[in-house]
N, C-alpha and C positions, 0 to 999 in steps of 0.2 A: 692444432686444436683452437694452440692462443689467436691467431689470427681471424679464426671462422668466430669464436668469442666476441674479440673486438668489433668486427663487421656486426654481428647481434646488436650490441649495444648501442653502436654508431647510426644502428638502424633504427631504434628505438627512439634516440634522441633525435634523428631527424623528422619521426614520426610526432615525437609531442611539438616541436619547433612549428612543423605544418599544422597540426592541430590548432596553436594559439594562434597560429598569423590567418588562419581559416576562417575564424571567428571575426577579426577585426575588419578582415579585406572583402569578404563576401557576404556579409549578413543583413538581411533587409532591415533598412535606416526609417522606416518606418517610427516615429514616436506614438508611445502609448502614452495617453494622458491620464489615465485610468491608475495605474499603479508603478509602473517606471520600471526599470530594469536593474537597478543595480543589483550585485551581487557583492558577498563579502570574501570571495576567493579571488578578484580580479581587479585591478585597478581603473582601470579604463572600464566604462558602460557595455557589458555585453550584452549585445543583441543577439536574436535568435536567428538560425538559419529557416530555409523553408524547403520542407522536401514532404512526400506522400504517408498520410498517416495512414492507416488500414484498421477498420474496423470489421469486426467478426463477432456476427448475430448468431445466436442460436437459442434454440428452445430444446423442449422434449422430442419436436417434431422434425424438425432441422437443426443443423450442427453446422456450426463455422462457415457461415455463408458470408463471402467477404463483400464488403462494401468501401466504395472511395467517394469522396464528396464530387469528384466532377462526373459521378453516374446521377441520373432519376432514380428516388428511391419508390420501390413497389413495394408494399407491405405483406402483400400476398407472397412473393417471392421471398421476403427471409422472415415471414410468421411470426411479427412484431405486432403485439396487439397492447396497445398504449393503457387497459384498464388491468392487464397484469401488472406484477411486480417488475419490476428493472432495477437490474445490476450490472453496474459499468465498471467491468474491469481494469487497471492499468498496474501495466509493470513498472521495474526502476532500473536502473543500471545495471548492466549484465543480467537482465532478468529471465533468461530463459535455464540458467543455471540451477542445478537443485530440482531437476527435473519438471522445467517449466512448471511451477506451484500456481499460476494464475489458470492454467489447464485443468489441473487439479482441482482447485477452487470453481470451477466453473461448471466442470463434472458433478460436484457433491453439491450444489446450490439448485442443481436440475433435478436432483435425486432427491431433494427434501420439496420440490415444488415446482410443478411448471410456470417458469418464469423467463422474462425477457432476461437473456445475457448477453451485454457484450463486451468483447475483448479489445483493447485498444493497442496494436501494435505500433511500437516506434522503435523499433530494431537498429533501424540507417542510421540512426544517430547517436547511439548508446551503448553499442558492443566493443568499443576498444577503449583500454582501460585508461592510457593517457589522453584522452581526452574525453575525462569528468566536466570540465569548466563547461563545455561545448553542450554536454548535454543536460548540465545545469539549468544553461540559460534556454534550451532548446523546449525546456517543460512550459514554458510561457505558450510555443507555438501549437503545442500538441493541445495545452488547455484551451487556447482557441479554436482549434479544429474538434474539439466536444462541444465546445459552445455552438459552431456552425451545426454539426450534426444535429442537438439538439431542437437548433432553431427550425430547422430545415424537418425536424420531424415533427415539431409541433402545427407548423402551416401546412403539410402535407395533410395530417389527420383532421384539423379545422378546414380543408377546403373539403376532403372526401368524404369522409365521415361525420364532418361537424362534433369532434370531440374536444372540448375545450381543456387546459391545462388542469383547471380544477374535477377533472373528471378521471385523470390518468392514475393509476396504481401507486403503490409506495416506490418512489426514487432513490436507491441508494449507490452513491460511489464509492468504490473500494478504490485505494492504491498502495503499492508498499515502495518504500525509499525515496527517489525522485518523484515515482509515482503519487503519493501521497500528496505532494506538494501541487504536483498536477491538476488531481483531482479538486482540491481545496481552493486553486484556482480558477478553475474551470466553473466550479458551483458558484465562485463570486459572481464571474462576468455573466452568468445566465441570471441569478438574483438581483446583482444593481443594474445590470443594460437591459435585459429583457424581461423582468418582473420573474422571472421561473425560478422557484427556491424548492432546492432540493430538499429533500426530506432529511437525508442522513448521510455523511460523509464519513468513512471509516479511513483513519489513515494507522499506515501496517509499519511499524519501526521509521517515521520520518526521516529522511537523510538530513545529515547534520555538517558534512562541507560544504560551504558555500551559504549556509541557511544560517549562521548560527548566531547572527545581532539581528535582532526584530528591527530595529530602523533600519538595518544594509539590507534587510532580506524579505520586501514586501510582497514578493512573490510565494512565502510561505506558507502554509495551512494555519489556520485561526477557526476557533469557534465561532467568527459571524461565517464561515462558508456554509452552512447548511442549518435547517431548523435541528438538527442533533449532530454532535461531530464527538466521534470517540477516537481514542489514541492507543493502541498498543506501542509499547515500549522493550525492545529485548536487547538492544547493543548501546545503550546511553553513552555518549562522551562525556566523561567526567573533567576533562579538560579539553582546549579548543583541538578539535581534529585527532584525540585518542582514540575515537572509536565512530562508526558510522550511521548513528542515530544520536536524535537531538534527547538532550536530556530533559528542558523544560517543558512544561505541560504547555498542550496547546489547544484541547478542545474542552467541551464540556464534562468531559470523563477522560480520564488519562491512568490508563492501566500499563504497572510496570512488574513486568514479569521476571519473578524472584530478583527482585529490586531494580529490574533495567538490563542485569546481566553482570557477569559471562553463564548462558544456561546450563544445565548440569549433563545434558546430553552431544555439547558442544566441546571438542576438545583437537588438537593438531590433526589426530586421527581421523576427523572428519573430512577433512579435505580428500582424501580418497574418494569418499563415497560420492563425492561432486564428479568427479570424473569418470565414475562406473555408469552415473547415469546419460553423460553426454554423448549423443548419437552419431556425433561426426566430432571425433578427436581433432582431425586433419585441420579444422577451422581455426584449433585454437593453437596460437603462437609463443615462444618463451615467454616475450615481455608481458602476455597476460597470462602465464602459468605462474610466476614466480611468488604471486602476492597471496596464492591461495597455499602454499609451503611456510606462511608465518605462524598462523594461531588460528584457531576456532572462530574468529571472529566473524567469516562469513555466513556461519554456519548459526551462529547468536542474531545474526540480521536477520535472516529467512525464516528464522524460529516464529517471527510475530506472524506470517503467513501462515505456517505449518499449524500454530494452536487455533489461528481461527477457523482453517478449514478445520481442525478437531472440535469445534464448538458446531459448525456445523452438521458435521458427520453424528453429532450426540443428540441435536436437536432432530434431525430426519429419522434418528433410531427410535428416537422416543415415541414421534409422531405416529411412525409405521408399523411400532408395538402397542402403541396405545397405552404407554405406561413411562415410568420416571428415566430419565437418561440413565447411565449409567456414572457419568461423571458431571463435574459443571466444573468452571474455571471460576472459585468462589473470589469475590474483591473485597478486600478489609480496605478501610478509610489509612491512610498511612501520608508521614508526612517526608518532601523528598530530603535528604539528607538526615536522616536518620541513622542512626548508629545499627550495627550489626547487632547487638543485643536489644536496641528497640525494634530492630525487624525479626528478631526471632520471639517477642514478646507480641507483636500485632500477628504472627501465623497461631500463636497459641491463644487469641481470644476467640471466645466462644461465637461461631456464624455459623447457622443453620440455613438452607436453602431456601427455607420460608422468610428470611431475615437480613439476608443479604445480596446486594446486588450479582450479578455475573457479567464476566468479558466475554465479549467474542459476539455470534450472530443475534442473541437474546437481549444484548445492553441497551435496547431502544425500550424494553418492557418496563426498566426500574426507572424510579429516583434516584438522583444524586447528589443529596448535600452536601458531599465534601468534592472535590476536583481530582484529588489523586489518591491511588487505590494500589494496594502492594496484592501480586498475585502467585500465588507459590504453586508449583509445578511438580513432578515427578520427572523422571530423567527417561522413560520411554513411553512409547504411543501406549495409550492417548493422550500422555501428558496432564490431564485435569487429573482430580483427587474427588474422590468419593464424598460428597457433601454429610457431614454429621447431622442428624436427628434428633431432637428434640424430645427429650423422653415423656411419654404418655403419662406416668405414675402422677397420681394425685394425691395430696396429704390427706390420710382419714378424719 
């Protein structure tokens, strides 16, 4: 038994060394003059690998139609119509755990509206726990592939149907963890290189490791990525690498759910929920399993996706029933570094559905005079809180 355990750890160490050397030996050496490639987790500059990124197109009519950039695009086959709203969803590191939440988000977006939904799959380089640095560097390549996708879509519709960029519907990029930085970079490339400005970018708990310092992390999400950038923080690192998500505000509006974590529904027992939702347990090896046994941090990190999905479900319910949503993610102005007492006071401030902005899919309907907001939730689905209603009584 001791020998087997020792061999397992030696295998883990060998895999880690392989991933590190693979970066430097086989990566694409092209120099990017636009943003550079420095990350804050590796002394030499990391360059990305090249691999096949998969794009899955969905609408209410067709679902999960695979497209890769080495094929000719046929809009009829993919039922992609540029005048409709378009959502691009990008998973993060180990992105399929917790029941593959991006697929769940796609399903609820389509229940809400008949729109174009594109899920970007890049699992090939982001499923190995000991190759995180490689995955962080490879976000740049994924971003470039998204840019090429939209360039080809734009050219296709201009040539075939004379539909110009200004005739497109609302384009919304949504990314979780490393995916948040990916969509931010893709949107910047489209904006600055092609004049194609994305309407909205939503970052769901953008990853902290490798993106801690602004000067050394030019690939990270920022508020110049799109016309409106909103960020949901659920697992913030209050000191370097102490959690999975960034603490600093990155967007036009940054929402800190329960102060940025921990989340009330996440604890050590939630790790077992992850494994129950896995379809292929045999694909998971020992070195991928042990971090899940540490605490509820993985749950906190993925909670950003879960609450965003809940916001879509509430809007879909409201519009379908033509009545008010059951609850909403009310956002209150809040300063980072506030004490627990100040956080409690912020929660108790009067905030009505008609006077306070909300976090989630409806966030772009509001003005945000402040940049950072506190969002309180419950510990069970749907997590949002029934909004208070102002009194209708008047003085006699």
